[in-house]
C-alpha positions as CSV (number, residue, x, y, z in Angstrom):
1,M,3.7,-7.6,0.3
2,E,5.7,-5.3,-2.1
3,I,5.1,-1.5,-2.5
4,I,6.0,0.1,-5.5
5,V,6.3,4.2,-5.7
6,A,7.3,6.8,-7.0
7,V,9.1,9.7,-6.7
8,D,10.8,13.0,-6.7
9,E,13.9,14.2,-4.7
10,N,12.0,15.9,-2.3
11,Y,9.5,12.1,-2.2
12,G,6.8,13.8,-3.6
13,I,4.2,11.1,-5.4
14,G,1.3,13.9,-7.0
15,K,0.8,17.2,-7.4
16,D,-2.6,18.5,-7.8
17,G,-4.8,15.4,-7.7
18,D,-2.3,14.2,-11.2
19,L,1.2,12.7,-11.3
20,L,4.4,14.3,-11.3
21,A,5.1,12.4,-14.4
22,H,3.7,10.5,-16.8
23,L,6.6,7.9,-17.9
24,S,5.5,4.8,-20.3
25,P,7.9,2.9,-19.5
26,D,7.0,3.0,-15.7
27,L,3.3,2.6,-15.8
28,K,4.1,0.2,-18.0
29,R,6.5,-1.7,-15.5
30,L,3.4,-0.6,-13.0
31,K,1.6,-2.9,-15.1
32,A,3.9,-6.1,-15.2
33,M,4.1,-6.2,-10.9
34,T,0.7,-5.8,-10.9
35,V,-1.7,-8.0,-13.2
36,G,-3.0,-10.9,-11.1
37,N,-2.1,-9.9,-7.7
38,I,-4.1,-7.2,-5.3
39,I,-2.9,-3.0,-6.0
40,V,-4.1,-1.6,-3.3
41,M,-5.2,2.0,-3.7
42,G,-7.2,5.5,-1.8
43,S,-10.0,6.6,-3.5
44,K,-8.4,9.6,-5.0
45,T,-6.6,8.1,-6.4
46,Y,-8.8,5.2,-8.1
47,M,-10.9,7.6,-9.2
48,S,-8.1,9.4,-11.1
49,F,-7.8,6.5,-13.5
50,P,-9.5,6.8,-16.6
51,K,-10.6,2.9,-17.0
52,R,-11.6,0.7,-13.6
53,P,-10.8,-0.5,-12.0
54,L,-7.9,-1.9,-13.4
55,P,-8.1,-5.0,-15.3
56,D,-6.7,-7.8,-14.6
57,R,-5.8,-7.6,-11.2
58,E,-7.9,-6.6,-7.9
59,N,-9.2,-3.6,-6.4
60,L,-8.3,-3.1,-2.8
61,I,-8.9,0.4,-2.5
62,I,-9.5,2.2,0.8
63,T,-11.7,5.1,1.5
64,H,-13.7,6.7,4.5
65,H,-16.0,7.3,2.6
66,P,-16.9,3.3,0.9
67,E,-20.0,4.7,-0.5
68,T,-18.4,7.1,-3.1
69,I,-17.6,3.6,-4.6
70,P,-20.2,1.5,-4.8
71,E,-19.1,0.1,-8.4
72,L,-16.6,-1.6,-5.9
73,S,-16.2,-4.1,-2.5
74,A,-14.1,-1.0,-1.2
75,L,-12.8,-1.1,2.8
76,P,-13.3,1.0,4.6
77,V,-11.4,3.0,7.3
């Protein structure tokens, strides 16, 4: 298992429901590393993507409210 996360100098991973920065090389690397694999995320991250589910990967969403994501099988916690 590998975990991919981009953090700032204070280990922040996002602000106001968005990425801290939209860096094309980072997003391309994320795609290259996850295509053909399973990608695990929370429901807020999933809902932030303009195109859902992310194509060419198994999208696994961890949520307390699986009914809010009817297009996928969600894993309740």
